[in-house]
C-alpha positions as CSV (number, residue, x, y, z in Angstrom):
1,M,8.0,8.0,-6.8
2,A,4.4,6.8,-7.2
3,D,2.2,9.8,-7.3
4,L,-1.3,9.7,-5.7
5,K,-3.9,11.8,-7.4
6,T,-6.0,13.9,-5.0
7,A,-9.1,11.8,-5.4
8,D,-7.1,8.6,-4.7
9,R,-5.4,10.2,-1.7
10,D,-8.7,11.4,-0.3
11,A,-10.2,7.9,-0.7
12,L,-7.4,6.4,1.5
13,D,-8.3,5.5,5.1
14,S,-6.5,7.6,7.6
15,S,-4.7,4.6,9.0
16,T,-2.7,4.3,5.7
17,F,-0.9,7.5,6.5
18,A,2.2,7.7,8.8
19,F,0.6,10.7,10.4
20,A,-3.0,9.6,10.5
21,K,-4.7,12.6,12.1
22,Q,-2.9,15.0,9.7
23,R,-3.2,12.6,6.7
24,K,0.5,13.2,6.0
25,E,2.9,10.7,4.3
26,P,0.9,7.9,2.7
27,L,2.3,4.4,3.1
28,E,0.8,2.7,0.1
29,N,4.0,1.2,-1.4
30,A,7.8,1.0,-0.9
31,S,8.3,4.4,-2.6
32,H,5.9,6.1,-0.2
33,V,7.5,4.4,2.8
34,R,11.0,5.6,1.8
35,N,9.6,9.1,1.2
36,A,7.8,9.1,4.6
37,I,11.1,8.3,6.3
38,A,12.9,11.0,4.3
39,R,10.3,13.6,5.1
40,F,9.6,12.5,8.7
41,N,11.3,15.5,10.4
42,Q,9.7,18.0,8.0
43,V,6.2,17.3,9.4
44,K,5.1,20.2,11.6
45,D,2.8,20.6,14.5
46,V,2.8,17.0,15.8
47,S,3.6,15.7,19.2
48,D,6.2,13.2,20.1
49,D,3.4,10.7,20.8
50,E,2.1,11.3,17.3
51,R,5.7,10.8,16.0
52,D,6.0,7.5,17.9
53,A,2.7,6.3,16.4
54,A,3.7,7.4,12.9
55,W,7.1,5.6,13.3
56,K,5.3,2.4,14.3
57,R,3.1,2.6,11.1
58,I,6.2,3.3,9.0
59,K,8.0,0.3,10.4
60,A,5.0,-1.9,9.8
61,A,4.6,-0.6,6.2
62,A,8.4,-1.0,5.6
63,K,8.2,-4.6,6.6
64,K,5.1,-5.2,4.4
65,H,6.7,-3.6,1.4
66,G,10.2,-4.9,1.8
67,V,11.9,-1.6,2.7
68,D,15.0,-1.9,4.9
69,V,15.0,0.6,7.8
70,Q,18.3,1.2,9.6
71,E,17.0,3.5,12.3
72,K,15.6,1.9,15.4
73,S,13.7,5.1,16.4
74,W,12.6,8.2,14.6
75,R,15.0,10.2,16.8
76,E,17.9,8.6,14.8
77,I,16.8,9.9,11.4
78,G,19.5,12.1,10.0
79,K,21.9,11.3,12.7
80,G,24.0,8.7,10.9
């Protein structure tokens, strides 16, 4: 996985994170997108609306970085 140094992570705009308000799960490259999907259900203290918004950002980043996403909704993660 591509690591982000703290200074680099702090310099990212909030919109480049799946969970923008919490600045959780950066979406800078394909590796980060796959990691955001894998860790999606581990993010705590977020509402379903925040999860919906995060899923939209993940899907957009996946398309941009060529990552195939099987799930249609975040609610399907880990169900298949």
